[in-house]
N, C-alpha and C positions, 0 to 999 in steps of 0.2 A: 504494500499500500504506500510505503514511503517512496519507493521507486517511481510509482505512478504519479504521486505529487510532484516529484522532482522532474518528470518528464513533461510537465504542463509547458506548453509554449508561452514564453514570457509575454509576447504580444497580445495573446488571448487574455492572459492574467491582467495585463495593463489595461486592456479595453474593458474588462468586467470591472476593474477598480474605478476606471473613469466614469463608467456608466453608473456604478453605485454611488460615486461622488456627486455626479450630476444630479441623480435622483434625490440624494440626500439634501443638496442645496435647493432643489425644487421644493422639497417638503418643508424645509425651514422658511423659505420665501413664502409659501402658501400659508404656513402657520403664522408668520409675523403679519403678512397683509391681511389674512382672513381675521385674526383676532382684532386688528386695528379696524377693519371694516365692520366687525361685530359691534365694537364699542361705538363707532359712528352712527350705526343704525340704531342701536339702542338710545343713543343721545337724541337722535332725530325724532324717534318715536315718543320720547319723553317730553320733547318740546311740543310736538303735535298734540299729545294728550293734555298737556298743561294749557295750550291754547283753547282746547275744548272743555276746559274746566272739569276734567276727570279728577275725582277725588285723589288726595295725596297717597293715601294707603293703597288704593287700587293700582295707582300709577306705579308705585314702587315694587309691588308684587308682580304685576305683568312684566315690567322691565326685567326683573330678576329671572323670571321664567323664560322670557325671550332670549335673554343673555345666555343661559344654560344651553338651550336648544341650538343656538347659532355656534357657540363655541364647540359643542360636541360635533356637529357637522363639519367645521373646519377641521378638527383633529382627525376625523374619519377621512377626509379628502387627503389631508397630508400623509397619512399612513398609506392611503392606496397608492400616492405617487412613488412611494418607494419600491412598490411592487409586491407588497404584502396583501394578501387577498383578505379584503374586509369581511367576506361571507364566512372565512374560516374563523376570524375573531368573533364574529357575531354567533357562530356556532359554539365557540367555547363559552361565551357570555351566556348563550341560551342553556347550555348544559349545566352551568353553575348557578342558574337563576334561582333554582329552588332553595338552594342553601343561603344565597345572598338574600332572597326574599324573607326566609325565616329569621335571618340575623338582623334584618332592617325593618322588621314589621313595625316597630315603634316609630322609626322615621317616615315610613310610608303613611302611617295614620296621622301622623303630625302634619305631613304634607296635604293629606286629604282635609284635615281640620283647618289648615290654613286657606285652602280653596273655599270652604264653606263659611269661613269668617269673612272672606272677601265678597262672596255671593250674597249672604244673609245680612252682613254688616250690622252685627249687634253692637259694635263699637267701631271707632276710627281713630287715627293718629290725633293725639291732643286730648282725647276724652279721659275723664276721671273714672275709672272702674274699680270695683271691689269684689274679690272672690271670697271664698270662706276663709282664706289664709292671708290674703295680701290685698292691699289697696295702693294706688298710684295712677299717675298720668301715662297713657300710652305714648311711647316715644317711636317704636317702630314695629311693624308686622312683617316678619320674614317668613320664607317658605316653611320653615319647620317650627319656629317659636315667635313669641311676642315679647318685646322688651317693654316693661314699664318702670317709671321712676317714682320711688316711695316718697313720703313726705320728709324723710330724713336724707333725701338725695341719694338713696341707694338704687342701683340698677337691678332689677329683678327679671330673670329669664324664665318665661312660662311657655312649657311645650303647647302647641296649638291644639292637639287632640283633646286632652283633659280640659283645656281652657274652653273649648267650644262646647264640651258636653257637660260642663258644671254650671250650677246656677250663678249668676253675677249680676251685680248692680251697676247701672251706667248713670252716673250722676249728671253727666254732660248731655244726656239725650234730649233734655228740655233746657230752655234758656233760663229757668229760675229754679232755685232750690230752697226749700223751707228749712229754717233753723228753729228748733224747739229747745227752750230752756226752762227750768223751773226756778222761781224766786220765792223765798219765804219772808213774810213780813208779820209783825206782831199783830195780836187780835184787835188792838185799839186802833189800828190804821183805817183811815177813810179811803176805801178803795175807789169809790166815785172820784175822789180828788187825785189819787195816784194814777189811776189808768190813763187819763189824758196826758199827764206829765211824761209818762213812759213812752206813749205813742209819739209825742212831739219830738222827744229827744232821739228816739230811734230813726224817726223820719227825716231828721236833719243829717244823719250819718250817710255819707256818700256810698258806704259798703251795702246798704239795704235799699231795696227797690221801693220807691214812694208810690209807684202805681198799683202795688200789690197790697192787699189787705194785711194789716197789722192786728194781731190779737193779743189782748191782755185779759185774761179771764181767771176766775177761781177754779182751781183743779180739785183741791181737796182741803180739809181741816185735820190738823194733828192736835196733839195735846197742848202745844205751846205755840203754834203759828198758823197762818193761812198761807197755803201754797198757791202762788200764781203761775199759770202757764203763759210764757211769752213766745209768740211765733211771728217771725219776720223772714221775708224772702231776700234771697241774695243771688248773685252769679255763681255757678258751679266752682269757678275758679277760687272763690273765697271760702271753699268748703272747710278748710282747716282753721282759718283765722276768724271767720265770722262769729262762731260760738264764743270765742274770747272776747271779742270787741262787744258782743251783746250782753255778756255777763258784766263787763266793765261799765257800760252805758247805765244798766239797771241798778248797779250798786252806787254810782254817783247820784243818780236822780233820787233814790231812795234817801241816802244820808244827807244830800243837800237841801231836801225839802222837809226835814224834820221826822221822817219815818225811821222805823227801827227794824233791823234784821236781827231776830232773836238768836241767841247763842245757846247751844244745848247745855242745859244744867249738868253740872259735874258733882258727884257725890264723894265727899271726903270723909273718910273713917279714921277716927283717932283710936288707936289700940293702946290701952294702958298696960305697960309692962308690969309684970309681977315682981 
């Protein structure tokens, strides 16, 4: 066998090497130009979708999908130009598809979940959502997962499949969100006088919507106080700050106008030592 290799005509060997080198350069050129064209096509499609006011989340998802398809086609064409039969590669991929499919079941279901999120649109980029375990603003919806930013500025990666199939609250679905707090005042308080004072102070705050109904009503009576329920509407973006501001406004109004917030009585026991 060694003698057979040594007896190969150098010119034939050189020709084969030149052909392979030429094919390799062609493959590299196809790969570089193809990937560049794929990038340009994706950019053009993104601009076109933006001009047609297609929602940001849908736009990003579709661009990612188109990019994967185009890049895959470029790689297949580049491999074909070298002389490798694509059908053989596809046969190998097909033969191992079962094993790959079993190993990537989670990824496939997350991909399907991402498509369903785009189609049904339970939320979009920028929305404030809450699941059983997490709450935050949606930053990106990818093919396999969704990224949200928590109130503490933490990035949380949520797989699309369980996210789509779990109950969640979308606080940004409407343009107004109602804040409810409870305020306690002493029994001798004149509620008819306190109620308009609270409504006026809350209405002056830019954080709360003046065109929405403000509610200040008695919720219940306890042994030492009257509990008032205070309800005001705000923009969903103020979800975390509005309750703090509303508590502050109520406390200031109550104290500045001579009303009293009862303090829970404390029992002190004096134990006489023997």
